[in-house]
C-alpha positions in Angstrom: 96.9 115.7 108.7 95.1 114.7 111.9 93.9 111.2 112.8 90.5 111.3 114.5 89.6 108.4 116.7 86.7 107.1 114.7 85.1 104.6 117.0 83.0 102.3 115.0 81.2 100.3 117.7 79.5 98.2 115.1 82.8 96.3 114.5 85.6 94.6 116.4 87.8 96.6 118.7 91.5 96.4 118.1 92.8 97.8 121.3 96.0 96.0 122.5 95.8 94.6 126.0 98.9 94.7 128.2 97.4 92.7 131.0 95.9 89.4 130.1 93.6 89.4 133.2 91.7 92.3 131.6 90.2 89.9 129.0 86.8 89.7 130.7 86.1 93.4 130.0 87.5 93.2 126.5 85.3 90.1 125.7 82.2 92.2 126.7 83.3 95.0 124.4 83.9 92.6 121.5 80.6 90.9 122.1 78.8 94.3 122.2 80.4 95.3 119.0 79.3 92.1 117.3 75.7 92.6 118.6 75.5 96.0 116.9 76.9 94.8 113.6 74.6 91.9 112.9 71.0 92.6 111.8 69.4 89.9 113.8 70.9 88.9 117.2 70.0 86.7 120.2 69.0 88.2 123.5 70.6 87.5 126.9 67.8 85.2 127.8 67.4 81.7 126.4 66.1 81.5 122.8 63.6 79.0 121.4 62.9 78.8 117.7 63.1 76.3 114.8 65.6 78.5 112.9 67.4 81.8 113.4 66.2 85.0 111.8 69.4 86.0 110.0 72.6 85.5 112.0 72.3 84.7 115.7 75.2 85.3 118.1 75.1 82.6 120.8 76.1 83.9 124.2 78.3 81.8 126.4 76.5 80.0 129.3 73.1 80.6 127.7 70.7 77.9 126.8 69.2 78.0 123.3 66.7 75.8 121.6 66.8 75.4 117.8 66.0 72.6 115.3 69.5 72.0 114.2 68.8 69.2 111.8 65.3 70.3 110.8 63.6 67.1 111.9 60.8 68.9 113.7 62.3 68.6 117.1 64.3 71.4 118.8 67.8 70.6 120.3 69.2 72.5 123.2 72.5 74.3 122.6 74.9 75.7 125.1 78.7 76.3 125.3 81.1 77.2 128.0 84.6 78.7 127.8 87.3 78.0 130.5 90.3 80.3 130.6 93.7 79.6 131.9 95.5 82.8 132.8 98.8 81.1 133.6 99.0 79.2 130.2 97.1 82.0 128.4 94.8 79.5 126.8 91.0 79.1 126.4 89.0 75.9 126.1 85.5 75.7 124.6 83.0 73.0 125.3 79.9 72.7 123.2 76.8 70.9 124.5 73.8 69.7 122.4 70.9 68.2 124.4 73.2 68.4 127.4 75.8 66.1 125.8 79.3 67.2 125.1 80.0 67.3 121.3 83.0 69.5 121.0 86.1 70.4 123.0 88.6 72.7 121.5 91.7 74.4 123.1 93.5 77.4 121.7 96.0 80.1 122.7 93.4 82.8 122.1 91.4 85.0 124.5 88.1 83.2 124.0 85.7 81.8 121.5 82.5 83.0 119.7 79.7 80.9 118.2 77.1 82.1 115.6 74.1 80.3 114.4 72.8 80.7 110.8 71.2 78.9 107.9 73.8 79.1 105.1 71.8 76.9 102.8 68.1 76.7 103.4 67.7 73.7 101.1 70.1 71.3 102.9 68.0 70.6 105.9 70.6 71.7 108.5 71.5 74.9 110.4 75.1 75.9 110.7 77.3 76.8 113.6 80.2 79.2 112.9 82.9 78.9 115.6 86.1 80.9 115.9 88.8 82.0 118.3 89.0 85.6 119.6 92.5 87.1 120.3 93.6 89.8 122.7 93.7 92.4 119.9 90.2 91.5 118.6 91.7 89.3 115.9 89.9 86.2 114.7 91.4 82.8 113.8 90.7 79.1 113.6 87.2 79.6 112.2 85.0 76.8 110.9 81.4 75.9 110.0 79.9 72.7 111.3 76.4 71.0 111.3 74.6 68.6 113.6 72.8 65.6 112.1 71.0 64.4 115.1 73.7 62.2 116.5 77.1 63.9 115.7 78.7 67.0 114.3 79.2 66.7 110.5 80.4 68.7 107.5 83.1 70.7 109.4 84.6 73.2 107.0 87.5 75.4 107.8 87.2 79.1 106.9 90.6 80.7 106.1 89.9 84.1 104.6 93.6 85.1 104.7 94.2 82.4 102.1 91.2 83.2 99.9 91.6 87.0 99.9 94.9 87.9 98.4 96.6 91.3 98.9 94.6 92.1 102.0 95.9 91.7 105.5 93.1 90.0 107.5 93.1 89.9 111.3 89.7 91.2 112.4 86.3 90.4 110.9 82.8 89.3 111.7 80.3 87.4 109.7 77.6 89.9 108.6 74.9 88.2 106.4 74.0 85.1 104.4 71.8 84.7 101.3 70.5 81.3 102.4 72.0 79.7 99.3 75.5 79.0 100.6 76.7 82.6 100.2 77.9 84.7 103.2 79.5 88.1 103.7 82.0 89.2 106.3 82.8 92.8 107.4 86.6 93.0 107.3 88.7 95.5 109.2 91.6 96.5 107.0 95.0 98.1 107.9 95.4 101.9 108.1 96.2 103.6 104.8 97.8 107.0 104.2 95.0 108.3 101.9 91.7 107.5 103.9 92.9 106.0 107.2 91.0 103.0 108.7 88.0 101.5 106.9 85.9 98.4 106.6 85.1 96.4 103.5 82.6 93.7 102.7 83.9 90.4 101.2 81.6 87.7 100.0 82.2 83.9 99.9 80.3 80.8 99.1 80.3 77.4 100.8 79.5 74.6 98.4 80.3 70.8 98.5 82.5 71.4 101.6 84.6 74.0 99.9 84.7 77.8 100.4 85.5 80.2 97.6 85.6 84.0 97.4 82.9 85.4 95.1 83.9 89.1 95.4 86.3 90.0 92.5 88.8 92.8 92.7 86.3 95.5 93.7 85.2 95.6 97.3 82.3 97.7 98.8 83.1 99.7 101.8 80.9 99.1 104.9 78.0 101.5 105.6 80.0 103.3 108.3 83.0 103.8 106.1 80.9 105.0 103.2 79.2 107.5 105.6 82.5 109.1 106.8 83.0 112.6 105.3 86.5 113.7 104.4 87.4 117.4 104.0 90.2 118.1 101.6 93.1 120.3 102.8 94.6 120.8 99.2 93.6 120.3 95.6 94.2 117.0 93.9 93.0 114.9 90.9 90.6 111.9 91.0 91.0 109.7 87.9 88.5 107.9 85.7 89.6 104.4 86.6 92.3 102.6 88.6 95.7 103.3 87.0 94.2 105.8 84.5 95.9 109.1 83.7 92.6 110.7 82.6 91.1 113.1 85.1 87.5 112.4 86.3 87.4 115.7 88.3 89.6 117.8 90.6 89.0 118.0 94.3 89.5 121.5 95.7 90.7 122.6 99.1 87.7 122.6 101.4 85.7 120.1 99.4 83.9 117.3 101.3 84.0 113.9 99.7 83.1 110.3 100.6 84.4 106.8 99.5 82.4 103.8 98.5 84.6 101.2 96.7 88.1 99.8 97.0 89.9 98.2 94.0 93.0 96.0 94.0 95.0 95.6 90.8 96.8 92.3 89.9 100.0 93.8 91.2 98.4 94.6 94.5 98.1 98.4 94.1 95.0 99.7 96.0 92.7 102.4 94.8 89.6 104.0 96.4 86.6 105.4 94.5 85.9 108.9 95.7 82.6 110.8 95.4 82.3 114.6 95.6 79.3 116.6 96.7 77.9 116.7 93.1 78.0 112.9 92.8 81.0 112.7 90.5 83.2 109.7 91.0 86.9 109.1 90.5 89.8 107.0 91.8 92.8 107.9 94.0 95.7 105.6 95.1 95.8 104.4 98.7 99.3 105.7 99.3 98.5 109.3 98.6 99.2 111.3 101.8 98.0 114.6 103.4 94.9 114.9 101.4 92.3 115.4 104.2 92.0 117.2 107.4 91.1 114.2 109.6 91.2 110.5 109.0 89.4 107.7 110.8 91.8 105.8 113.0 91.6 103.1 115.6 93.7 100.3 116.9 
C-alpha cells in the first residue's frame, strides 16, 4: 500500500515547522488554503458593504467597512497581530472605528478573523476569532458581536468537547444557514482503510450556547468524496455499520469512492463505499491494505 501525498489546498496545511521564524510563510499558506475553501471571501483591498456575502475572511492590517450592528451606519474594522519570536507568542489587537476593542495574547503562531451573519434576524453580524498554531491547528475559538459601543455575546466554540470520538486539531468554518447554524470542514487523523480525509460537521448557536446538530453520520467533504481508490484485493462491503450481511464484493482493480463516515456508540468508525455501479456498502476504518494509494498529508 502506497501513500500518495494528496495536497488539498482547499483546507489547512498540517506541515510541522522546526523553525519558528518560518511562520510568516506558513501563515500565507494557511491563509491561501482558507481563501480557496470558503465560497465567498474578501479581497486584499479594503472592503465596504453592509453585510458579508457568506463568510468573509478578514485579512490582517486591512481596513474593512461593514454595518456590524445593522443600524444603517458602517463601522471600520481592522486587526493587527504582533509576534514575539523569543517568547513564541502572538498578540491580536482588534480595532473598530479606530478604537481598540480587543487585545488577546496566546502561545500560538497567529490569529484569524472571519466575518459572517450567523443569525440574520438578530440585527448583528458576527466575528469568528481563533488562534492558529504552527502545525495548522486551531484553538481558542469564539464568536462575538459589536452593539455600537462594546463587544457583546462572546461565545466560546470548543468542537473537541462537542464532537466525541473524533480527534479535532485542524478545521475551518465553511458555511452558515443564516439561522444560527454553521458548518466546519474538519481534518481528521489518518486511518488505515482510506488514509486522510475531511468531514463536515454542523453546529448551532442559540441563546449563547453551541450544540452539535450532526448526529453519528458525517458527510465527507467534496474533495474527499471525489478521491478515487483502486482496490488491490477483493473484500466485502456490508449493508450497514456492524452488519454481517454483504452489500457487494469489491474486486481487485475496482475503483471506488467514499461519501459518509459513521461512528458507533462504542467509537468504531465505518466508511460508506460506492462502487462504479453506484452500489453502497460499509467497511471498517481499521481495515488495511485495501487500496493501491491513499491520500496522506501532515
